[in-house]
VOSEKE-696989 format. One record per residue: x negated, z negated, y of N, C-alpha, C in turn; residue number from 0. Coordinates in Angstrom, 3 decimals, padded with zeros to 6 digits. Each point is the difference from the previous one (the first is absolute). Layout:
residues N
NODE        n.u        n.w        n.v       ca.u       ca.w       ca.v        c.u        c.w        c.v   num
NODE          X          Z          Y          X          Z          Y          X          Z          Y   NUM
...
***
This chain:
residues 21
NODE        n.u        n.w        n.v       ca.u       ca.w       ca.v        c.u        c.w        c.v   num
NODE   -074.224    056.969    006.108   -000.415   -000.590   -001.435   -001.868   -000.019    000.340     0
NODE   -000.066   -001.359   -001.170   -001.402   -000.443    000.701   -000.719    000.543   -001.540     1
NODE    000.571    000.986   -000.870   -000.453    000.824   -000.944   -001.037   -000.883   -000.667     2
NODE    000.167   -000.998   -000.184   -000.575   -000.876   -001.170    000.566   -000.186   -001.440     3
NODE    000.519    000.977   -000.133    001.075   -000.263   -001.481    001.171   -000.868   -000.034     4
NODE    000.291   -000.229    001.383    001.382   -000.854   -000.195    000.934    001.022    000.097     5
NODE    001.342   -000.703   -000.408    001.281    000.367    000.460    000.538    000.158    001.440     6
NODE    000.878    000.770    000.469    000.300   -000.141    001.095    000.409   -001.044    000.535     7
NODE    000.534   -000.909   -000.642    000.352   -001.303    000.106   -000.914   -000.752    000.122     8
NODE   -000.459   -000.117   -000.799   -001.734   -001.280   -000.338   -000.823    000.385    001.671     9
NODE    000.038    001.498    000.344   -000.646    000.258    000.857    000.749   -000.509    001.611    10
NODE    001.129    000.051   -000.033    001.061   -000.573    000.730   -000.405   -001.210    000.587    11
NODE    000.105   -000.806   -001.285    000.221   -001.435    000.076   -001.927   -000.584    000.813    12
NODE   -000.778    000.454   -000.719   -001.354   -000.170    000.610   -000.129    000.369    001.592    13
NODE    000.626    001.220    000.382    000.365    000.658    001.217    000.620   -001.180    000.970    14
NODE    001.340   -000.553   -000.668    000.900   -000.868    001.260   -000.336   -001.549   -000.240    15
NODE   -000.935   -000.199   -001.260    000.337   -001.349   -000.249    000.879   -000.783   -000.525    16
NODE    000.345   -001.146   -000.181    000.975   -000.901   -001.017    000.999   -000.021    000.231    17
NODE    000.191    000.700    001.629    001.506   -000.122    000.309    000.570    001.525   -000.246    18
NODE   -001.167    000.551   -000.650    001.167    001.346   -000.188    000.421    000.216   -001.773    19
NODE    000.179   -001.359   -000.351    000.822   -000.488   -001.314    001.129    001.111    000.064    20
***
């Protein structure tokens, strides 16, 4: 995780991109 205060899901979305919906 990026550790920017995001949840695991938000972090995953940022990491995978819009295809990770």
